[in-house]
ROLO-645898 format. One record per residue: x, y, z of N, C-alpha, C in turn. Coordinates in steps of 0.05 Angstrom, whole numbers, padded with zeros to 5 digits, always signed. Layout:
// ROLO-645898
XYZXYZXYZ/...
//
This chain:
// ROLO-645898
+01797+02367+01653+01799+02338+01660+01813+02322+01639/+01829+02304+01646+01843+02285+01627+01827+02259+01629/+01814+02252+01606+01797+02228+01605+01797+02216+01578/+01796+02189+01579+01795+02174+01553+01786+02145+01559/+01793+02126+01540+01782+02099+01543+01803+02080+01531/+01797+02055+01536+01815+02033+01526+01808+02028+01497/+01826+02034+01479+01821+02033+01450+01840+02012+01437/+01840+02011+01411+01856+01993+01396+01876+02007+01380/+01901+01995+01377+01921+02005+01358+01926+01987+01335/+01906+01969+01331+01907+01948+01308+01911+01962+01280/+01899+01985+01277+01901+01998+01252+01923+02021+01253/+01939+02020+01274+01960+02039+01277+01957+02058+01300/+01978+02067+01311+01975+02087+01335+01963+02112+01326/+01969+02123+01302+01956+02149+01294+01925+02145+01291/+01917+02121+01282+01887+02117+01280+01874+02117+01308/+01889+02108+01327+01879+02109+01355+01873+02137+01365/+01889+02156+01356+01885+02185+01362+01858+02194+01350/+01855+02188+01325+01829+02197+01312+01806+02184+01327/+01808+02158+01337+01787+02145+01352+01782+02158+01378/+01804+02166+01392+01802+02182+01416+01788+02208+01414/+01794+02222+01392+01780+02247+01389+01751+02243+01382/+01744+02221+01367+01717+02217+01360+01698+02210+01385/+01710+02202+01407+01693+02196+01432+01697+02219+01453/+01707+02242+01443+01711+02266+01461+01732+02259+01483/+01753+02243+01475+01773+02239+01495+01797+02255+01489/+01813+02260+01509+01839+02272+01505+01862+02253+01518/+01855+02228+01520+01873+02207+01530+01864+02180+01520/+01881+02160+01519+01873+02133+01512+01892+02113+01521/+01881+02088+01525+01898+02065+01533+01897+02045+01512/+01917+02026+01507+01917+02007+01489+01932+01982+01499/+01926+01959+01489+01941+01935+01495+01968+01936+01479/+01989+01931+01493+02016+01932+01480+02019+01908+01459/+02004+01887+01464+02004+01864+01446+01979+01847+01451/+01976+01825+01438+01953+01809+01440+01946+01804+01469/+01924+01814+01479+01918+01812+01508+01916+01782+01519/+01910+01763+01502+01907+01735+01511+01930+01719+01501/+01950+01730+01489+01973+01715+01479+01998+01731+01485/+02015+01733+01465+02040+01749+01469+02050+01761+01443/+02036+01757+01421+02045+01767+01396+02042+01797+01395/+02064+01811+01385+02065+01840+01385+02066+01850+01355/+02050+01870+01348+02051+01882+01322+02075+01900+01320/+02088+01898+01296+02113+01915+01292+02103+01943+01288/+02115+01962+01303+02110+01989+01301+02135+02005+01290/+02136+02013+01266+02160+02024+01254+02164+02053+01261/+02188+02063+01253+02195+02092+01258+02176+02111+01246/+02167+02105+01222+02149+02125+01208+02123+02126+01223/+02111+02104+01232+02086+02103+01248+02091+02120+01275/+02113+02115+01289+02117+02128+01312+02121+02160+01307/+02133+02168+01287+02137+02197+01280+02109+02208+01274/+02093+02196+01259+02065+02204+01252+02049+02205+01277/+02053+02185+01295+02036+02186+01320+02043+02210+01337/+02070+02215+01341+02077+02235+01358+02068+02263+01345/+02069+02267+01321+02060+02291+01308+02029+02293+01312/+02014+02272+01308+01986+02273+01308+01975+02277+01338/+01991+02266+01358+01984+02268+01384+01986+02299+01393/+02007+02311+01385+02011+02340+01392+01990+02357+01380/+01983+02350+01355+01963+02367+01341+01934+02363+01353/+01929+02339+01362+01904+02332+01373+01900+02340+01402/+01923+02345+01416+01920+02353+01444+01915+02329+01461/+01926+02306+01454+01923+02282+01471+01943+02283+01494/+01932+02286+01517+01949+02292+01541+01960+02268+01555/+01950+02243+01552+01959+02220+01566+01956+02195+01548/+01976+02181+01545+01975+02155+01530+01986+02132+01546/+01970+02110+01548+01976+02090+01568+01977+02063+01553/+01999+02047+01556+02000+02019+01548+01991+02001+01571/+01978+01979+01563+01971+01960+01582+01981+01932+01574/+01996+01919+01592+02008+01893+01586+01986+01871+01584/+01992+01851+01568+01971+01830+01564+01967+01815+01589/+01943+01800+01590+01935+01786+01615+01953+01761+01619/+01968+01754+01597+01986+01729+01601+02010+01735+01617/+02016+01761+01624+02039+01767+01641+02031+01759+01671/+02047+01744+01684+02044+01738+01711+02072+01737+01725/+02079+01760+01737+02105+01763+01750+02107+01750+01776/+02084+01740+01786+02085+01726+01812+02084+01696+01809/+02083+01686+01785+02079+01658+01782+02101+01640+01791/+02095+01615+01798+02116+01596+01805+02127+01579+01783/+02116+01585+01758+02126+01571+01734+02148+01587+01721/+02173+01576+01722+02194+01590+01710+02192+01601+01681/+02179+01584+01664+02176+01592+01636+02158+01617+01634/+02137+01618+01648+02119+01640+01649+02130+01665+01662/+02146+01659+01683+02159+01682+01697+02178+01696+01678/+02194+01678+01666+02215+01689+01646+02202+01705+01623/+02180+01693+01613+02165+01707+01590+02155+01733+01600/+02145+01735+01625+02132+01759+01635+02154+01781+01637/+02177+01775+01651+02196+01797+01655+02210+01805+01628/+02215+01786+01610+02227+01792+01585+02208+01811+01568/+02182+01803+01567+02162+01817+01552+02159+01846+01564/+02157+01849+01590+02153+01874+01603+02178+01892+01596/+02202+01882+01598+02226+01898+01589+02223+01907+01561/+02217+01888+01544+02216+01893+01516+02194+01914+01510/+02170+01913+01522+02150+01933+01517+02155+01960+01528/+02167+01962+01550+02176+01988+01560+02195+02001+01540/+02213+01985+01528+02233+01997+01508+02218+02002+01481/+02200+01985+01473+02186+01988+01449+02171+02015+01447/+02160+02022+01470+02142+02046+01469+02155+02071+01480/+02181+02069+01486+02197+02092+01495+02198+02113+01472/+02204+02105+01448+02207+02122+01426+02182+02137+01419/+02159+02125+01425+02132+02138+01420+02125+02157+01443/+02143+02158+01464+02137+02173+01487+02110+02169+01500/+02103+02143+01501+02079+02134+01516+02084+02140+01546/+02064+02151+01559+02069+02162+01587+02070+02138+01608/+02054+02119+01608+02052+02099+01627+02049+02072+01614/+02058+02050+01629+02055+02023+01620+02044+02009+01646/+02019+01999+01644+02006+01986+01666+02009+01956+01665/+02015+01944+01689+02016+01915+01690+02002+01906+01716/+01989+01883+01714+01978+01871+01739+02000+01858+01754/+02001+01860+01780+02025+01848+01796+02027+01819+01791/+02005+01804+01788+02005+01775+01783+01992+01758+01805/+01992+01732+01802+01980+01712+01821+02001+01692+01829/+02000+01687+01856+02021+01670+01867+02014+01640+01864/+01990+01633+01857+01982+01607+01850+01983+01587+01872/+01978+01597+01897+01976+01580+01919+02002+01579+01937/+02023+01592+01929+02049+01591+01943+02048+01611+01966/+02028+01631+01966+02027+01651+01988+02037+01676+01978/+02025+01698+01991+02032+01726+01981+02061+01732+01983/+02075+01725+02004+02104+01731+02007+02118+01721+01983/+02115+01695+01977+02129+01682+01955+02121+01698+01928/+02097+01705+01924+02090+01718+01901+02103+01746+01898/+02103+01760+01921+02117+01786+01920+02147+01783+01915/+02159+01762+01926+02188+01758+01921+02194+01755+01892/+02175+01739+01877+02178+01734+01849+02174+01761+01832/+02154+01775+01841+02149+01803+01828+02174+01819+01831/+02185+01820+01855+02209+01837+01858+02233+01827+01842/+02236+01802+01840+02257+01788+01822+02253+01798+01793/+02230+01796+01784+02224+01804+01757+02228+01834+01752/+02220+01849+01771+02221+01879+01766+02250+01888+01769/+02264+01874+01787+02294+01879+01789+02308+01874+01764/+02301+01852+01750+02312+01846+01724+02305+01868+01703/+02280+01877+01704+02271+01897+01685+02287+01924+01689/+02286+01933+01715+02298+01959+01720+02329+01960+01717/+02343+01938+01718+02370+01937+01713+02378+01941+01683/+02356+01937+01666+02359+01939+01637+02345+01961+01624/+02326+01973+01638+02309+01994+01626+02317+02020+01637/+02324+02039+01619+02337+02064+01629+02323+02089+01618/+02300+02087+01604+02287+02110+01592+02269+02124+01614/+02264+02148+01606+02245+02165+01624+02218+02156+01621/+02207+02151+01598+02182+02142+01592+02182+02116+01576/+02161+02099+01579+02139+02099+01598+02148+02095+01627/+02132+02105+01646+02134+02099+01674+02117+02074+01678/+02129+02054+01693+02116+02029+01698+02095+02032+01722/+02071+02024+01719+02050+02028+01740+02040+02000+01747/+02040+01993+01773+02028+01969+01783+01998+01975+01788/+01980+01958+01779+01951+01963+01783+01940+01952+01808/+01922+01965+01821+01909+01955+01845+01888+01934+01837/+01887+01912+01850+01873+01888+01842+01849+01884+01859/+01828+01869+01850+01804+01863+01866+01806+01843+01888/+01829+01826+01886+01833+01806+01906+01820+01779+01902/+01814+01772+01875+01804+01747+01868+01826+01725+01869/+01818+01703+01879+01837+01681+01881+01863+01686+01894/+01885+01682+01878+01912+01685+01891+01926+01711+01881/+01911+01731+01873+01920+01756+01863+01937+01769+01885/+01960+01781+01876+01975+01798+01892+01968+01828+01886/+01967+01845+01907+01958+01873+01900+01929+01878+01909/+01919+01861+01926+01890+01864+01934+01890+01886+01956/+01911+01895+01966+01910+01917+01986+01936+01934+01984/+01936+01957+01995+01960+01975+01992+01983+01966+02006/+01980+01950+02027+02003+01939+02042+02019+01920+02023/+02006+01903+02008+02021+01886+01990+02035+01901+01968/+02022+01923+01958+02039+01939+01939+02062+01952+01951/+02057+01963+01977+02080+01976+01990+02103+01956+01994/+02097+01931+01998+02120+01912+02001+02136+01909+01977/+02123+01909+01954+02136+01909+01929+02155+01933+01925/+02145+01956+01930+02160+01980+01928+02182+01980+01948/+02178+01972+01972+02199+01972+01993+02222+01954+01986/+02216+01930+01976+02237+01911+01970+02252+01920+01946/+02242+01938+01928+02255+01948+01906+02268+01975+01912/+02267+01984+01938+02280+02007+01947+02266+02034+01932/+02241+02032+01930+02225+02054+01919+02234+02065+01893/+02233+02050+01872+02244+02058+01844+02228+02083+01835/+02243+02103+01823+02231+02127+01813+02214+02123+01790/+02221+02103+01774+02205+02098+01749+02182+02079+01754/+02170+02078+01776+02146+02061+01781+02126+02075+01800/+02101+02071+01792+02080+02084+01808+02056+02065+01809/+02032+02075+01814+02010+02058+01819+01986+02069+01801/+01973+02050+01788+01949+02055+01773+01925+02045+01790/+01909+02063+01799+01883+02057+01814+01862+02045+01794/+01846+02026+01803+01822+02019+01788+01798+02020+01807/+01779+02037+01801+01758+02043+01820+01740+02016+01823/+01737+02000+01804+01724+01976+01808+01738+01956+01825/+01763+01952+01819+01780+01936+01837+01782+01944+01865/+01784+01969+01869+01787+01979+01897+01760+01975+01913/+01739+01979+01900+01712+01973+01912+01710+01944+01919/+01717+01927+01899+01715+01898+01905+01735+01890+01927/+01757+01904+01931+01777+01898+01951+01769+01908+01978/+01747+01924+01980+01737+01933+02005+01743+01963+02012/+01753+01978+01991+01756+02005+01996+01732+02021+01986/+01719+02035+02003+01694+02048+01998+01697+02075+01984/+01696+02076+01959+01699+02101+01942+01672+02113+01934/+01650+02104+01947+01624+02114+01939+01617+02142+01950/+01634+02152+01967+01629+02177+01980+01656+02192+01989/+01655+02218+01992+01680+02233+01998+01693+02224+02023/+01679+02218+02046+01695+02209+02070+01708+02182+02066/+01696+02164+02050+01709+02140+02043+01735+02143+02025/+01733+02162+02007+01756+02167+01990+01778+02181+02007/+01770+02199+02025+01790+02212+02042+01805+02191+02059/+01791+02171+02069+01802+02150+02087+01821+02133+02069/+01814+02126+02044+01831+02111+02026+01857+02127+02020/+01854+02153+02015+01877+02169+02007+01894+02172+02031/+01884+02174+02055+01902+02176+02078+01919+02151+02081/+01906+02127+02077+01922+02103+02079+01942+02101+02056/+01935+02108+02032+01952+02107+02009+01976+02126+02014/+01972+02149+02025+01994+02167+02030+02013+02157+02050/+02001+02145+02072+02018+02134+02093+02035+02110+02083/+02025+02094+02065+02037+02069+02057+02055+02073+02034/+02046+02089+02014+02059+02091+01988+02068+02120+01980/+02052+02139+01990+02059+02167+01982+02041+02175+01959/+02027+02196+01961+02009+02206+01941+02022+02211+01914/+02049+02217+01916+02063+02224+01891+02066+02200+01874/+02062+02174+01883+02063+02150+01867+02035+02143+01854/+02016+02159+01860+01989+02154+01848+01989+02169+01822/+01989+02155+01799+01992+02167+01775+01966+02166+01755/+01949+02148+01758+01929+02143+01738+01906+02128+01751/+01881+02132+01741+01858+02116+01749+01844+02102+01726/+01838+02078+01729+01819+02065+01711+01791+02070+01725/+01777+02087+01711+01749+02096+01723+01729+02075+01713/+01723+02056+01730+01703+02036+01724+01683+02032+01746/+01657+02030+01738+01637+02021+01758+01639+01993+01762/+01626+01980+01783+01628+01953+01789+01601+01938+01791/+01599+01916+01778+01575+01899+01779+01571+01886+01805/+01593+01884+01821+01592+01872+01846+01595+01891+01870/+01588+01882+01893+01585+01901+01916+01613+01904+01930/+01614+01925+01947+01638+01929+01964+01647+01905+01977/+01674+01899+01974+01686+01876+01988+01681+01849+01975/+01670+01848+01951+01663+01823+01937+01688+01808+01928/+01710+01822+01923+01734+01809+01912+01731+01800+01883/+01709+01808+01870+01702+01801+01843+01706+01822+01824/+01722+01820+01804+01728+01840+01784+01708+01838+01761/+01687+01855+01761+01666+01856+01740+01658+01884+01736/+01668+01895+01714+01662+01923+01707+01634+01927+01699/+01623+01951+01706+01597+01959+01696+01599+01985+01681/+01579+01993+01667+01579+02018+01652+01577+02040+01674/+01587+02065+01668+01586+02087+01687+01559+02092+01699/+01557+02091+01725+01532+02097+01739+01512+02075+01740/+01520+02050+01730+01501+02029+01728+01511+02004+01747/+01528+02011+01765+01539+01990+01784+01538+02001+01814/+01554+01987+01830+01554+01992+01858+01566+02019+01865/+01583+02030+01848+01593+02058+01851+01570+02079+01846/+01556+02074+01825+01534+02092+01818+01543+02118+01810/+01524+02135+01802+01531+02163+01793+01542+02178+01817/+01532+02173+01841+01542+02188+01863+01571+02183+01869/+01577+02157+01867+01605+02149+01873+01625+02159+01851/+01615+02158+01826+01634+02168+01804+01636+02198+01808/+01613+02212+01815+01615+02242+01818+01634+02249+01841/+01633+02232+01864+01650+02239+01886+01681+02236+01877/+01685+02215+01860+01713+02211+01851+01723+02233+01833/+01709+02240+01812+01717+02259+01793+01719+02288+01802/+01705+02293+01825+01705+02321+01836+01723+02322+01860/+01736+02299+01868+01754+02301+01891+01780+02316+01885/+01787+02332+01905+01811+02350+01901+01836+02333+01894/+01838+02308+01900+01862+02292+01894+01856+02273+01871/+01837+02255+01874+01830+02236+01853+01823+02250+01827/+01808+02273+01830+01798+02287+01807+01819+02299+01788/+01844+02299+01799+01866+02311+01783+01881+02290+01767/+01875+02263+01772+01887+02243+01756+01876+02240+01729/+01892+02229+01710+01882+02220+01685+01862+02198+01690/+01840+02197+01675+01821+02176+01677+01820+02161+01652/+01821+02133+01654+01817+02115+01631+01792+02097+01637/+01773+02099+01618+01750+02082+01622+01754+02053+01608/+01745+02032+01624+01745+02006+01613+01718+01993+01615/+01697+02010+01609+01670+02000+01610+01665+01977+01590/+01644+01959+01598+01639+01936+01580+01620+01946+01556/+01633+01958+01537+01619+01967+01513+01620+01945+01491/+01601+01949+01472+01603+01930+01448+01620+01940+01426/+01624+01967+01425+01641+01979+01404+01653+02004+01415/+01676+02011+01406+01691+02034+01416+01676+02060+01413/+01660+02066+01394+01644+02091+01394+01625+02095+01419/+01618+02072+01431+01600+02074+01456+01614+02088+01478/+01641+02088+01478+01656+02103+01498+01651+02132+01498/+01642+02143+01476+01635+02172+01475+01613+02178+01494/+01593+02159+01495+01569+02164+01514+01580+02162+01544/+01597+02143+01548+01609+02139+01575+01623+02164+01584/+01640+02174+01567+01656+02197+01574+01639+02222+01578/+01619+02226+01561+01602+02248+01567+01585+02245+01592/+01578+02221+01600+01566+02219+01627+01584+02229+01649/+01610+02222+01647+01630+02231+01667+01633+02262+01666/+01635+02273+01643+01639+02301+01639+01617+02319+01650/+01591+02307+01648+01569+02321+01659+01570+02322+01690/+01585+02304+01703+01586+02302+01731+01608+02320+01742/+01626+02330+01726+01648+02346+01732+01639+02375+01740/+01644+02383+01765+01640+02410+01773+01660+02430+01766/+01654+02455+01763+01675+02474+01758+01695+02476+01781/+01719+02482+01777+01741+02483+01797+01732+02499+01821/+01718+02522+01816+01711+02540+01838+01691+02527+01858/+01677+02506+01849+01656+02494+01865+01668+02468+01879/+01693+02461+01873+01704+02436+01885+01721+02442+01908/
//
């Protein structure tokens, strides 16, 4: 199983590897820059070289960058839209040398203009990015959203429309979020519900575009449209839902990143160990 948590690179990317190892992870996610702003820490060639060497030695199988919350590709404000697409392009290029596997971005919010207008602005921004970004990694992932307010990406049809208008770019996939999906009305608490979701995903987007899962329990119930993460097994998904996900023949093969509401990073070790105890041997799945 590939599993890790959202950690910090404030003390350097090599330090994040040590932190991932300390919580029994073989993967981790980090914010590419200040999550509530836009300032980015300089990451030099020496740090990148040390990171790549340390990652190989530590057996870290998946590294994920997450764009800050200030990015809104669906916005009707030109200044924020321009900031979002320029920052996304820059961060894809910044972390290419470090061979970061994926970069996750929220599709954005249309701010009352309607889903179609929001999707058109997302497509405009991503067209700008893909015309300028030519590296193999990171692969850009659009995250599934809970559906709060004017968020775009509350269902698979909206994500499909983005992919369709971009002519199905090879360097873009989907990051699932189990909390967001539950809030959006997709029942992942049991195997039949997961199977139904995957059937829809395959029909609309293709399973090959499913690259990663944020494994989060939810404080709110199915269909709430509210994004509130809970610790593993302490929310509406519960231990049975988490167990169904991690042992599923399709979802169970994805890299998992935990974003539980912990007070300090070492607490993720307990969260990861909860999940590992639920994992059944391959012969039993």
